[in-house]
N, C-alpha and C positions, 0 to 999 in steps of 0.2 A: 688778121693778126690782132692780138690784144695789145693795147697800149700800156705804157707804164702806169698811167693813172688808173686804168681798169684793174690792173693787178693790185695796186695799192688799196683800192676800195674793197676788192675781194678779200684781201688780207685783213683789213679792218673788220669786215663782217664776220670772218671766221673767229677773230679774237673776241668780238662782242658776243657771239654765240657761245664760245667756250667759257667766257666769264659768267654769262647768264646761267649756263649749265652748272658751273661750279657753285654759283650763288644758291640756286635752287636745291642742289644736292646738299650743301651745308645747312640750308634752311630745313630741309626734310629730316636730315640727321639730327639737327637740333630739336625739332619738334618731337621726333621719336624718342630722343634722349630725355626730353622734359616729361613726356608722358610716362616713360619708364620710371624716372626718378619720383614722379608724383604718385603714381598708382601701383607700380610693381616693385619698386625697391623698398617699400615699407618704411620710408623715412618719416612719414607723418601719419601712419595708420593708427586706428584706435585699438589699443591693447588693454586698457584698464578702464573699467566703468565703476563708478561709485554712486550709489543711490542713498541719499540722505532722507530717510523716511522711517516710520515705525516698522518694527521687524515684520509684522504680518504683511505689509505692503511691499517690502523691499524686494523679495524674491520675484513677485509677480511683475513688478516694474522692470527689474533687471532682465527678465526673460523677454519682455516686450521691446526693450531697447536693443537687446542682442538680435532679435528677429529683424528689427528695422535696419540695424547696421549691416546685416548680411544680405539685405535685399538690394536689388539693382539689376544691372545688365552684365552678364558674363562675369568677368572679374572686376568690373567697375562697380563695386558695392558702395553703399552710403558711408561705410567705415573705412574706405580706402585712404582717405585723406582728410585729416582734421580741419585743414584750411578751408575746404569747400563744404564741409558738413553744415547743414542748416539747423541751428539750435531751435529756432522758432517752429520749423516744420516738425521736428521731433517732439517738442513740448506740446504742440497741438494734437499730435497723434496720441500721446500718453493721456492727455485730458479727455479726449474723445473715447479712449478705451476704458478709462477709469473715472466714471462720473463722481466718485467719492472724493476726488482731488479738486481742490479749489484753485491751486496754481502750481505751475512747474517752471523751474528755472534751470536752463542748461548752461553749464560753464565749461569752456575748453581749457584744458591745462596742457599747453604745448610741451612735448610734441606727440604724446601718445595717450593722454588721459582725458576722460569725460566725466563730469560730475552733474548729477541730476538732484536738485533740491526741490522737494515737494511739500506742499501744505495741504493737509487733509481738511475736508469740510467738517464743521462741528454741528451736530444735530440741534435744531431749535424746537423740534416737535415731531410728531408722527401723524401722517395724513393717510387716512384709510378710505377707500372706495367701497361702499357697501349699500345694498338696496334694503338692508334690514334697519330696524329702528335703533339698533345699537351695534355693538361690536359682535362679530361672529368669526368662526374659524375660517370662513370662506372669504373674508375681507382681504383685499389687496392693500397692504400697508407699506409705507415708505418713510424712512427718515428724510426730513427736509431741513435745509439750513436757513440762515437769516435772509437769504435772497429768494427763498421760496423754491429752490431746486430740489427735486427728489433725487437722492444719490445712493440709497441703499435700501434693499428690501428688509422688512422686519415683521414682527408679530404685533397684533393689537396689544395695547397696554391699558390697564385699569387704574394706574397710579395717578396721584395728584401732583407729582413733581414734574411730570412730562406733559407738555402741551399736546393734547389729543384732539384731532379734528376728524369727524366722521362726515364724509361727503356722500350724500345719498343720491346725488344727481347721476343721470345716466351718461357716463363719459369714460374715456380710457386715460390711463396714466402710466408712463414708463420711466425707467431710470434716465436721468438727464433732462426730464421735462419739468416745466414749472407746475407746481401742484395746483395753482390757480392764478388768475390775474392778480396783479399787485394790490388792487383795492381790497380783495378778500384777505390776503395774508397781512397786509398793513393794519386793517381794522381788527382782525382777530388777535394779532400781537398786542395792539393797543388795549383792547378790551381786557385781555388777560392781565396785563400790567396794572391798569387802573383799578380793576376789581380787586387785585391782590393788595393794593395800597389801602383799600377800604375794607380789608379783612373779609372779603367774600371769596371763598374757595370754589374753584370750578373743577368739576370732574372731567368734562369734555365739551367741545364745541360741535355743533351739528348743523350742517347745511341741508335743509329739507329737499326732497326729490324734485319739486317743481319750482325751486327758488331761483329768482333772477337777481335778488337784492338782499335777501333775508338770511340771517344765521342766528342760531340759538346757543346760549350758554347754559349748560345743565349744572346747577350748583351742587355742592356736596350735601346740602340739606334736601335735595330732591326736586326743588322747583326750578323753573326755567326763566331765563331772561331773553326776550326777543329783541334783536337788533336789526337795523337797516343800514346798508352801506352809505346811504345818502345823508345820514345824520352825523352830527358831531358826537362821536362815541364818548369822548372824555367828558363833555358837559352833561350828556345824558346819564352817565354813571354817577357823576357828582350829585345830580338831582336825585338819582335813585338812592344814594347813601343817605341823603337828608330825609327822603320819603320814608325809608325803612326805620330810621331813628325816631322820626316825629309822628308818623301816621300808623305804623304797624307794630302792634304789641308782640312780645315773644310768642304768646299763644297763637295769635293770628298768623304769625310768620311760619309757624310749624305746619299750618294748613294751606299755605299758598300753593297754587298750581303754576302760575306764571306771572311775570311782570313784563308788560309790553312797552318797549322804548323805541318802537319803529317810527314814531312821528316826533319830529323835533319839538322839544319843550312840552311834551305831553307824556303822562304816565297812566297806563291802564293796567289793571290787575284783576286777578280772580283767585 
């Protein structure tokens, strides 16, 4: 026979089991309800996307954002809930997709709006890969920005207003790549600016096929200036300006073939 104490303990166990069952049932119902409210009730889903960009880019970026918002698993898409949407992930995807963008900022406007503010890269010059001695229709040319990143395909240019670089080395270059190591772009930018201050117009810069350190500036007058990355570009050009003024007559300058500045504090010419 069961004692009173045994019956009391059994009764307590039943009550404990019942309470636990009720607790877990309430917990499961709460979780299901929370999931429903967050992802199915559309209380915070993305319904409006605004892209602050130039008109040409706006539609393309909007399509990319829509594609990303609709991606995911089953009905759990990226755009299901603004609270859990990662603006950094979306911004990274947009920049990876569009190399011509310098920056992307994603702003959430609760509870249904998303704003993408983009900054496009500004061209600092044109970089062409060509095995020819000059520009050709077969050259692969890219706009590149101040950081040296190739961000858009283009055609060769013969103008004097745009910085033109002809890279004759055997190499590959694609959108989103650096056109060259920083030492090259830094020195070419500097050479262009300092030469301009001394009223020496440059048609293009050329990196020879077998170059490890050397680049040339082809002047509007037709003669070349030979540079080396290991020299002080600014001081070499300052010395060149004095040399041209004091040592080279206008008639002699018209017959120049090149001026060699590849050795620091030395000027050779022909």
